[in-house]
C-alpha positions in Angstrom: 8.8 -22.0 34.4 10.4 -19.1 33.3 8.0 -16.2 31.8 7.6 -16.1 28.0 10.4 -13.9 26.3 7.6 -12.3 23.6 3.7 -11.9 24.9 0.7 -11.2 22.6 -2.3 -11.0 24.7 -5.3 -9.7 22.7 -3.8 -7.5 20.3 -5.9 -5.7 18.0 -5.3 -3.2 15.4 -8.4 -1.1 13.6 -7.5 0.9 10.8 -10.3 3.4 9.2 -12.8 1.0 10.7 -11.0 -2.3 9.8 -9.6 -4.7 12.1 -6.1 -5.5 10.5 -5.4 -7.7 13.5 -8.1 -9.6 15.3 -7.9 -10.4 18.8 -4.2 -12.2 18.7 -2.5 -14.1 21.6 0.6 -15.9 21.9 3.8 -16.1 23.7 7.3 -17.4 22.6 9.6 -18.9 24.7 13.4 -18.5 25.5 15.6 -19.7 23.1 13.1 -20.6 20.4 13.1 -19.8 16.9 9.0 -19.2 16.1 8.0 -19.6 12.6 5.4 -16.8 11.6 3.4 -17.7 8.5 0.3 -16.4 6.4 -1.2 -15.1 3.3 -0.1 -12.1 2.0 -2.2 -9.3 3.2 -2.6 -12.0 6.5 -1.6 -9.4 9.1 2.3 -10.4 10.0 4.0 -7.3 8.8 1.3 -5.6 11.3 1.9 -7.9 14.2 5.8 -7.1 13.5 5.3 -3.4 13.4 3.4 -3.6 16.9 5.8 -5.9 18.1 9.0 -3.4 17.8 6.6 -0.3 18.3 6.3 1.1 14.9 2.3 0.8 15.0 0.3 1.7 17.8 -2.1 -0.7 19.5 -5.5 -0.6 19.3 -6.1 -3.0 22.0 -4.5 -5.7 23.9 -0.8 -5.9 25.3 2.6 -6.9 23.8 5.1 -7.8 27.0 9.1 -7.9 25.8 10.4 -9.4 28.5 8.1 -8.6 30.8 7.9 -5.0 29.9 4.9 -3.3 28.3 5.4 -1.7 24.3 3.0 0.8 24.9 4.0 2.2 28.6 7.7 1.0 28.9 8.8 1.6 24.8 12.3 2.0 25.6 12.6 -1.1 28.4 10.8 -2.9 25.9 13.0 -2.3 22.5 16.2 -2.4 24.4 15.6 -6.4 24.3 15.0 -6.4 20.3 17.3 -6.3 17.3 16.0 -7.3 13.6 16.2 -7.4 10.2 13.4 -6.3 8.2 14.2 -7.9 4.4 17.4 -6.1 3.3 19.0 -4.4 5.8 19.9 -0.3 5.6 23.6 -0.1 5.5 25.9 2.7 4.2 27.7 1.0 1.1 30.7 3.4 0.9 31.6 2.6 4.1 33.3 -0.8 5.6 31.3 -3.4 7.2 33.8 -2.1 10.5 32.6 1.5 9.9 29.2 0.5 10.3 29.1 -1.5 12.7 31.2 1.1 14.6 28.2 3.9 13.2 25.9 2.0 14.8 27.7 1.7 18.0 27.6 5.0 18.2 23.7 5.0 19.3 24.0 2.6 22.1 25.9 2.8 25.2 28.6 0.6 26.1 29.8 -1.1 22.9 33.2 -2.0 23.1 35.4 -3.2 20.2 35.6 -6.5 21.6 31.8 -6.8 20.9 32.2 -5.4 17.7 35.0 -8.2 17.3 33.0 -10.8 18.4 29.8 -10.5 16.6 32.1 -10.1 13.2 33.5 -13.4 14.2 30.0 -15.1 15.0 28.7 -14.1 12.0 32.2 -15.1 9.8 32.7 -11.4 8.2 35.9 -11.2 9.4 38.1 -11.7 6.2 35.9 -9.0 4.8 35.1 -6.7 7.3 37.3 -3.6 6.7 36.4 -3.8 2.9 33.8 -1.4 1.6 29.6 -2.8 1.8 29.1 -1.7 -1.8 31.5 -4.8 -3.0 29.4 -7.4 -0.6 27.2 -9.9 -1.9 23.6 -10.1 -0.7 24.4 -12.8 1.6 27.4 -10.6 3.2 25.0 -7.9 3.6 22.9 -10.0 5.5 25.0 -11.2 7.7 26.7 -7.7 8.4 22.9 -6.8 9.1 22.6 -9.5 11.7 25.8 -8.5 13.1 24.6 -4.8 13.7 21.3 -6.5 15.1 23.5 -8.3 17.9 25.9 -5.1 19.0 23.1 -4.8 22.0 23.0 -8.6 23.0 19.4 -8.6 22.5 17.2 -11.1 24.0 14.8 -11.1 21.0 15.5 -11.4 17.5 13.0 -10.7 14.5 13.9 -11.4 11.1 11.2 -10.3 8.3 11.6 -12.4 5.0 15.3 -12.8 6.0 16.0 -15.3 2.9 15.0 -12.4 0.3 17.0 -12.6 -2.9 19.6 -14.9 -1.9 20.7 -17.9 -3.1 20.6 -21.5 -1.6 24.2 -21.2 -0.1 22.9 -17.8 1.6 20.0 -19.4 2.8 21.4 -22.2 4.6 24.2 -19.2 6.2 21.0 -17.4 7.7 19.8 -20.8 9.1 22.5 -22.0 10.1 23.4 -18.2 12.1 19.8 -18.8 13.8 20.5 -22.0 15.2 24.1 -20.8 16.5 22.1 -17.9 17.9 19.1 -20.3 20.1 21.7 -22.5 20.9 24.8 -20.3 22.1 23.2 -17.1 22.9 19.7 -18.9 24.1 18.4 -15.9 21.8 14.2 -16.5 20.8 13.9 -15.8 17.3 10.7 -14.4 15.1 10.8 -15.2 11.6 8.6 -14.7 9.2 8.4 -16.2 5.3 7.3 -17.2 2.5 9.5 -19.8 1.9 8.2 -23.1 3.7 10.4 -25.5 3.1 12.9 -23.3 5.1 10.5 -22.0 7.5 10.3 -26.4 8.2 13.9 -26.4 8.5 14.7 -23.3 11.1 11.9 -23.4 13.4 11.0 -24.9 16.4 7.3 -23.4 16.5 4.9 -22.4 13.7 1.8 -20.0 14.0 -0.5 -19.5 11.1 -2.5 -16.2 10.5 -5.2 -15.3 8.1 -7.0 -12.2 7.5 -5.8 -11.0 10.9 -6.7 -14.3 13.2 -4.6 -16.7 14.9 -5.5 -20.2 12.7 -2.8 -22.5 14.1 0.2 -22.9 16.1 2.2 -25.8 17.0 5.6 -27.9 17.2 6.7 -27.8 13.3 7.1 -31.5 13.9 3.8 -32.6 15.4 2.3 -29.8 12.7 3.2 -32.3 9.9 3.0 -35.6 11.1 -0.8 -36.4 11.4 -2.3 -40.0 11.9 -3.0 -40.7 8.7 -0.6 -40.2 6.0 0.8 -41.1 2.3 2.7 -44.2 1.7 4.4 -45.0 -1.3 4.5 -48.6 -2.4 6.8 -49.5 -5.2 5.4 -52.7 -7.0 6.0 -54.6 -10.3 3.5 -52.9 -12.7 3.3 -55.7 -15.0 0.7 -57.1 -12.5 -1.0 -53.6 -12.2 -4.3 -55.3 -13.2 -4.8 -56.6 -9.8 -5.2 -53.1 -8.3 -8.2 -52.9 -9.5 -9.7 -55.1 -6.8 -9.0 -52.0 -4.5 -11.6 -50.9 -2.9 -9.5 -47.8 -1.6 -8.7 -44.7 -3.8 -4.8 -44.6 -4.4 -2.8 -42.5 -6.7 -0.6 -44.2 -9.5 3.0 -42.2 -9.6 6.9 -43.5 -11.0 7.3 -47.1 -10.3 4.0 -47.5 -7.5 1.3 -45.7 -6.1 1.0 -43.9 -3.1 -2.4 -44.5 -0.7 -3.3 -42.5 2.4 -3.1 -45.0 5.0 -3.2 -45.2 8.6 0.1 -46.7 10.1 -2.0 -49.9 11.4 -3.1 -50.4 8.3 0.0 -50.4 6.3 0.7 -54.2 7.3 -2.9 -55.0 6.0 -1.7 -53.4 2.7 1.3 -55.1 2.5 -0.4 -58.4 3.2 -3.3 -57.7 0.3 -0.7 -57.1 -2.3 1.1 -60.6 -1.3 -2.1 -62.6 -1.2 -2.5 -61.6 -5.1 0.9 -61.9 -5.9 2.2 -59.0 -6.1 5.9 -58.0 -5.8 6.7 -55.4 -3.7 9.9 -53.6 -4.0 9.6 -51.1 -1.5 7.2 -49.1 1.5 7.9 -46.0 2.6 5.9 -42.8 4.7 5.4 -39.5 2.6 6.0 -37.0 4.9 4.0 -34.5 4.7 5.3 -31.1 3.8 4.9 -27.5 6.1 3.9 -26.4 2.7 1.1 -29.2 2.3 -0.4 -28.6 5.7 -0.3 -24.4 5.5 -2.8 -24.9 2.2 -4.8 -27.3 4.2 -5.0 -25.2 7.0 -5.6 -21.9 5.5 -7.9 -23.7 3.1 -9.9 -24.4 6.1 -9.4 -20.8 7.3 -11.3 -19.3 4.6 -14.2 -22.0 4.9 -14.6 -20.8 8.3 -14.4 -17.0 7.2 -16.5 -17.3 4.4 
């Protein structure tokens, strides 16, 4: 089994006597999109700043491709690319001129490589236009191209969809899939758009008050043994529901009930025996947002 691309070992950050990050440990594997979630002030940005070397570590270790960020800074950082919110670009230059400026700071970037990343992010038709004429989505794509020029093993995107319309958000999501599938890159995404994180990420970690609350595969995270089921019923016979011994929520055209999967046939049988016509039964998948609020609420109780 290959070594993790990113590894945090008991990372702690103390500022003015206050513990901002508290004994944080997790790993990120090659070719996965890793979501980093948490309420405002939870410590997400502080953790990202420590990963990229913009903030010192009080104790613990951060390894990038086996290199220690604290003791092997240049060797570690050469494997990282990233965009923090909106990329900083020279708006009076063309997109291509921006990439040329960046290429001057990194050895070995050829014109062929620049053309390759421009093609990859879909800016070929506009790359010679000035950046001041670009939409926000195009500037995000140019920032992504800039971050890819040195072939990093790890891409860090902090709030990459800020200010984007639905089409722009979908573009970013599609690019993330291409990065992991075509280039085998690992991607760390920090965002408040939980529905988008659910579609983007393979695994997610929730951090609260500087502590790691939970880390799971996204699909396992939103899946539970008991979930909500929707029953579309004939409401002319709704008075029969008064004999139900479990709680339910009335919604348009039916009811929603929290059930184990094995309890669904019993519930259907109950309605049939009572003469209630059933038009549809379907599971209501719990969203990442639902689970996020559940877990952070539990975390608040733990810290209280």
